[in-house]
Each structure stands twice: as C-alpha cells, then as structure tokens.
C-alpha positions as CSV (number, residue, x, y, z in Angstrom):
1,X,-8.1,-17.9,15.9
2,X,-7.7,-14.1,15.7
3,X,-4.1,-13.1,15.9
4,X,-1.7,-10.2,14.9
5,X,-0.4,-12.3,12.0
6,X,-3.9,-13.1,10.7
7,X,-5.0,-9.6,11.2
8,X,-2.1,-8.1,9.2
9,X,-2.5,-10.8,6.5
10,X,-6.2,-10.3,6.0
11,X,-6.0,-6.6,6.4
12,X,-3.3,-6.3,3.7
13,X,-5.2,-8.8,1.5
14,X,-8.3,-6.6,1.7
15,X,-6.2,-3.5,0.9
16,X,-4.9,-5.1,-2.3
17,X,-8.2,-6.6,-3.3
18,X,-9.8,-3.2,-3.3
19,X,-6.7,-1.2,-4.3
20,X,-5.5,-3.3,-7.2
21,X,-9.1,-3.9,-7.9
22,X,-9.8,-0.2,-8.6
23,X,-6.8,0.0,-10.9
24,X,-8.0,-3.1,-12.8
25,X,-11.5,-1.5,-13.1
26,X,-9.9,1.7,-14.5
27,X,-7.4,0.1,-16.9
28,X,-8.7,-3.2,-18.2
29,X,-10.7,-3.3,-21.4
30,X,-14.5,-3.7,-21.2
31,X,-14.6,-3.0,-17.5
32,X,-17.6,-0.7,-16.6
33,X,-15.1,1.5,-14.8
34,X,-12.6,1.8,-17.7
35,X,-11.0,5.2,-18.0
36,X,-12.3,6.4,-14.6
37,X,-9.0,8.2,-14.2
38,X,-6.6,9.2,-11.4
39,X,-9.2,10.7,-9.1
40,X,-11.1,7.4,-9.1
41,X,-7.9,5.3,-8.5
42,X,-6.7,7.4,-5.6
43,X,-10.1,7.4,-4.0
44,X,-10.3,3.7,-4.4
45,X,-7.0,3.2,-2.6
46,X,-8.2,5.5,0.2
47,X,-11.3,3.3,0.7
48,X,-9.1,0.2,0.4
49,X,-7.0,1.5,3.2
50,X,-10.0,2.2,5.4
51,X,-11.4,-1.3,4.8
52,X,-8.0,-3.0,5.4
53,X,-7.6,-1.3,8.7
54,X,-11.0,-2.4,9.9
55,X,-10.4,-6.0,8.8
56,X,-7.0,-6.1,10.4
57,X,-8.4,-4.9,13.7
58,X,-11.3,-7.4,13.6
59,X,-9.0,-10.3,12.8
60,X,-6.6,-9.7,15.6
61,X,-4.1,-6.8,14.8
62,X,-4.7,-3.9,17.1
63,X,-2.0,-1.9,15.2
64,X,-3.5,-2.6,11.8
65,X,-0.3,-1.4,10.0
66,X,-1.1,-3.4,6.7
67,X,2.1,-1.8,5.4
68,X,5.8,-2.8,6.2
69,X,6.7,0.9,6.0
70,X,4.4,1.7,8.8
71,X,5.7,-1.2,10.8
72,X,9.3,-0.2,10.2
73,X,8.6,3.4,11.0
74,X,7.0,2.5,14.3
75,X,9.9,0.2,15.2
76,X,12.5,3.0,14.6
77,X,10.2,5.4,16.5
78,X,9.8,3.3,19.6
79,X,13.0,1.2,19.5
80,X,10.8,-2.0,19.7
81,X,11.6,-4.2,16.7
82,X,9.8,-7.3,18.0
83,X,6.8,-7.0,15.6
84,X,8.8,-7.0,12.4
85,X,9.1,-10.8,12.4
86,X,5.4,-11.3,12.7
87,X,3.9,-8.3,10.7
88,X,6.2,-8.2,7.6
89,X,5.6,-11.8,6.5
90,X,1.9,-11.5,7.1
91,X,1.8,-8.3,5.0
92,X,3.7,-9.7,2.1
93,X,1.6,-12.9,2.1
94,X,-1.6,-10.9,2.3
95,X,-0.6,-8.7,-0.6
96,X,0.2,-11.7,-2.8
97,X,-3.2,-13.3,-2.0
98,X,-5.0,-10.1,-2.6
99,X,-3.4,-9.8,-6.1
100,X,-4.4,-13.3,-6.9
101,X,-8.0,-12.6,-6.0
102,X,-8.0,-9.5,-8.3
103,X,-6.6,-11.7,-11.1
104,X,-9.4,-14.2,-10.6
105,X,-12.1,-11.5,-10.3
106,X,-11.2,-9.9,-13.6
107,X,-10.4,-13.2,-15.3
108,X,-11.9,-12.6,-18.8
109,X,-10.6,-9.0,-18.9
110,X,-6.9,-10.0,-19.2
111,X,-7.4,-11.5,-22.6
112,X,-9.5,-8.6,-23.7
113,X,-6.7,-6.1,-22.8
114,X,-3.9,-6.2,-25.4
115,X,-1.6,-3.7,-23.6
116,X,0.9,-5.6,-21.4
117,X,1.9,-2.5,-19.5
118,X,-1.7,-1.9,-18.4
119,X,-1.9,-5.4,-17.0
120,X,1.3,-5.0,-15.1
121,X,0.0,-1.6,-13.7
122,X,-2.9,-3.4,-12.1
123,X,-0.4,-5.3,-9.9
124,X,2.4,-2.9,-9.2
125,X,3.7,0.6,-9.6
126,X,5.9,2.1,-12.3
127,X,7.4,5.5,-12.9
128,X,5.9,8.2,-15.1
129,X,9.5,9.2,-16.1
130,X,12.1,6.4,-15.5
131,X,14.9,8.0,-13.5
132,X,16.1,5.8,-10.7
133,X,17.4,8.6,-8.5
134,X,14.3,10.8,-8.9
135,X,12.0,7.8,-8.5
136,X,13.7,6.8,-5.3
137,X,13.4,10.3,-3.9
138,X,9.7,10.3,-4.7
139,X,9.1,7.1,-2.8
140,X,11.2,8.2,0.1
141,X,9.4,11.6,0.3
142,X,5.9,10.1,-0.1
143,X,6.5,7.4,2.5
144,X,8.1,9.9,5.0
145,X,4.9,12.0,4.7
146,X,2.7,8.9,5.3
147,X,4.6,7.6,8.3
148,X,5.2,11.0,9.9
149,X,1.6,12.1,9.5
150,X,0.3,8.9,10.8
151,X,2.4,9.4,13.9
152,X,0.8,12.9,14.2
153,X,-2.6,11.5,13.8
154,X,-2.0,8.8,16.5
155,X,-0.8,11.6,18.8
156,X,-4.0,13.5,18.1
157,X,-6.4,10.6,18.5
158,X,-4.7,8.6,21.3
159,X,-1.9,10.5,22.9
160,X,-3.5,13.9,23.7
161,X,-6.3,15.0,25.9
162,X,-9.1,16.7,23.9
163,X,-8.0,15.1,20.7
164,X,-10.0,13.2,18.1
165,X,-11.7,10.0,19.3
166,X,-9.6,6.9,18.6
167,X,-12.2,5.5,16.2
168,X,-11.7,8.4,13.9
169,X,-8.1,7.5,13.1
170,X,-8.8,5.0,10.3
171,X,-10.8,7.6,8.4
172,X,-8.1,10.2,8.8
173,X,-5.4,7.7,7.6
174,X,-7.6,6.9,4.6
175,X,-7.9,10.6,3.8
176,X,-4.1,10.9,4.2
177,X,-3.5,8.1,1.7
178,X,-5.9,9.9,-0.7
179,X,-4.1,13.1,-0.3
180,X,-0.7,11.5,-0.9
181,X,-2.0,9.9,-4.0
182,X,-3.3,13.1,-5.4
183,X,-0.4,15.3,-4.5
184,X,2.7,13.0,-4.6
185,X,1.5,9.9,-6.6
186,X,1.9,11.2,-10.1
187,X,5.6,10.5,-10.3
188,X,5.9,6.8,-9.4
189,X,2.3,5.7,-8.6
190,X,3.0,6.1,-4.9
191,X,3.8,2.5,-3.7
192,X,4.5,3.8,-0.2
193,X,4.2,0.2,0.9
194,X,6.7,-2.5,0.0
195,X,4.2,-5.3,0.4
196,X,1.7,-3.5,-1.8
197,X,4.2,-3.5,-4.7
198,X,6.3,-6.7,-4.2
199,X,3.6,-9.1,-3.3
200,X,1.4,-8.3,-6.4
201,X,4.5,-8.1,-8.6
202,X,5.3,-11.7,-7.6
203,X,1.7,-12.6,-8.3
204,X,2.0,-11.1,-11.8
205,X,5.2,-13.2,-12.4
206,X,3.7,-16.5,-11.4
207,X,0.0,-16.3,-12.3
208,X,-1.2,-17.5,-15.8
209,X,-2.3,-14.0,-16.8
210,X,-3.4,-14.0,-20.4
211,X,-1.0,-12.1,-22.6
212,X,1.1,-10.7,-19.8
213,X,4.6,-9.3,-20.4
214,X,7.6,-8.7,-18.1
215,X,7.1,-8.0,-14.4
216,X,9.7,-5.2,-14.7
217,X,12.1,-6.6,-12.1
218,X,14.6,-3.9,-13.0
219,X,12.4,-1.3,-11.3
220,X,11.2,-3.5,-8.4
221,X,13.8,-2.5,-5.9
222,X,12.7,1.2,-5.8
223,X,9.1,0.7,-4.5
224,X,10.5,-1.6,-1.8
225,X,13.7,0.3,-0.7
226,X,12.3,3.8,-1.1
227,X,9.4,3.3,1.3
228,X,11.7,1.5,3.7
229,X,14.2,4.4,3.8
230,X,11.3,6.9,4.0
231,X,9.9,5.0,7.0
232,X,13.2,4.8,8.8
233,X,13.8,8.5,8.4
234,X,10.3,9.4,9.5
235,X,10.5,7.1,12.6
236,X,13.8,8.6,13.7
237,X,12.4,12.1,13.1
238,X,9.3,11.4,15.2
239,X,11.6,9.9,17.9
240,X,13.8,13.1,17.8
241,X,10.7,15.3,18.2
242,X,9.5,13.2,21.2
243,X,6.0,12.7,19.7
C-alpha cells in the first residue's frame, strides 16, 4: 500500500497536525500552552518537519518533500518535472486533512476564543505589516534559503565522501526550518510551503469553526506564489552552481 503519493500525503498531514497544532496551543484560549510565544511556535514547526519527513519515508516517499516548494525546487534543479503531478496533489490534500484534525483536536477551544484573527492564524499565515510587495519578497527570500540550503545539506549527506550520514539529514532540515522561523519568519509567518498555507486556509473556509471570520483570501496568493518563485530561483541557482 505504501507509495510516493501516500507518503507525501501522510507526511504533509503530520507536518500540519503538529505545526498548526502548536500554533493552536499557543493562541487559543484556555489551552495549557497559551501564550508560549514565538520560540515555542518555531520549535514546534521544526519538530513537525522532522516527524513529517519520517512519516513520509515510512509511508513510501523516499524524497519526503512534504512541501510543494521543495518539489518545485528539485524539479528546476534536475530538469525532471515528473514528480510534480504526484507529489503536489498529495501535499495539498495532506495539508487540508491535517488542518481538519487540528480543528477536531481543539474543538471546544474555538468557541472559547473570541478573536477571529487568532483562529485564522492557527490555519494559515498572515503578514505582520500588510505590504504586498514586501510580503512577497519575504516569502521568496525565506523559501530560497530553505530550498538552497536543503540542496546543500543533501550534497553534504548524500553527494560527498566524508559527509554527514544520510540519516542525519532530517534533523538538519528540521534545524533549518527552526532557524528560518526565528530569523526570517517575523514578517509573514514564514509559509515557505504553499500546501501548508492553502490547504489549511481551505479547511478554515469550509469547516464549521465556532465564531470564525474571513479566511483572508485577499492575501492568500502571496504564501503560495512567493514560495513557488523562491523555489524556482533556488533550483535554478543550484543547477547553475552544479551542486
């Protein structure tokens, strides 16, 4: 039953359950983790990435991208676009399912939380200062750093003699996601993953969340297009370097 589609779907679902889950724990009222702050949220997303990679591998995806930006970056790096049709739908579906699980897990806390913006923030990203051009640049830069550095990590763990063992790579990627969150995430909430933002945003729109407000579709293009552009640029840059 294991397959690349199942691996990417379950891996991305795990990423969102733990990633959106830590945001819910930090923001929703009467959660024991309420007000844990940015350090806790960024750490939670790092651990979510680690868990998602392991689940994706175990369920049949040797690549364990769990992020359309990583898949797109790899395609532009290698010139092989064949995995896009399998990986991207799986990632978006997994992200939607993961968000639905978070909604169910925190079910009584939605009604206990009056702030509509906090409920939305559990599911998707939003800018600290709303400026479309600057927000787009932030997502492009953060995703470029993600995809380019993952390529460097893969080179160090797989492509070079004397490098780190392959099994260390997921831990290094998790540390990278933590670092991006701490250093570059303060502007837009570092989507750096189109599925991570769009799938849960769709879930927010359709689920019967108590007292929810708008899903902010006016902003929704930026956390999808920005990571895609950053991934393409990173993939082409890695290809140019011959990594």
